[in-house]
C-alpha positions, 0 to 999 in steps of 0.5 A: 129719471127715476126721481121724475117717476117717483115724484109724478106717481107719489112713490119713493125712489127706493120703492121703485128700485125694490129697496124701500122698507115700508111699514106694514098695513097694520102699522100704517093703520096705527100711524094714521089713527094715532095721528088723527087722535082716534081710539080703536073704538072710534075707528070701529064705530066709524066704519061700523064694527067692533073694537075688537075687529078694529083691534085685528087690524093693527096686530102684527101677528095673526092679523086680519087685514081689512078687505078692499071696501072696508079699507076704503072706509078706514081710510076715509075715517083716518083721512088718508088714501087707500093706496097709502094705507094698503101699500105705502104708495103715495102721501098719507093724505086722503086723495093723494097719489093720483087716485081719489075715491068717492062714493060713486066715482073714482077719479084718476089724475093724468100726470105730465109724463109720456111713455114711448112704446118705441125708442123710449121718452120722457115728455111733458107735452101730453095734452094738458086738458086731459087732467082727471078721469072719473069712472063710475064705481059700478064700472070698475070691476067691468074694466079692471076685474077688481073694485080695488083701485089702490096703485092704479095710475095713468100715463100717456102713449104717443107712439104706434109700436105697441099697436093694436095692443096699445093704439097711439095716443092712448091712455094706459092704466098701469098697476104700480104695486107690480114694480117687479118682473112677475112673469111675461107681459106688458110693463112700463119700465125705465132702462137708463134714462128712458121710460118705455112700455113694452112686452117683457119676456124672460129668456135664458140670461136675458129679458127681451123687450118686444113691440107688438107692431112688427115694424119695430125691432125687439131688443135684449137686456142682458144680465149685466145690465139688469141693474139699469132695469127698473120696472115701474108698473104693469100694464092693466088696461087701455083707453083710446084717445081719437083726435079729429082734425076740424 
């Protein structure tokens, strides 16, 4: 299961399991610049900053990380994706990892992977015609509270156990940068061999998985089973799909 998830989302299995030792953003900038055959002066000129400012992006100590907007410009100049540059997520090729940023729109790829809010499922039968969704960059902050889309992915939901929060037949935007429990909330996670989207709550000695639809029972993940729990991402937003029979 983790192999399927990692391949679909463009991350390593070790990253999902919290064991990845990816380079820092500064090392990845240097790696991409060297592979591109560019000098720091050329990178700085490409994004409109001085050589001294560009040098800050590769320093290991007292470094200055580029802001989200500048990061996209650097990624474009180096021919890599912003999510790889910032987080090591996806391939180090521009436009890989399920997200493509353009000047006016950001395109999200829908993967052939479907999560259950109920019993857990991995399935490739989500409607094939939903392959990419384009969102104007002017709307990103309204939808997500940020214009930094690095790490954002889409999966399909086809059950009703998280209604009304997540309607059946919805597209769910998840942030795969949050691959750990950071407090009570809705997460995509693998338990055993099944993929879920549920509300997780930490209680003494356990993590409890809730369905927002009260027709479905909660279940507990005891301390001794925590090694079987692999958090993939945290829920960010939902786009309902309304199918009409004709």
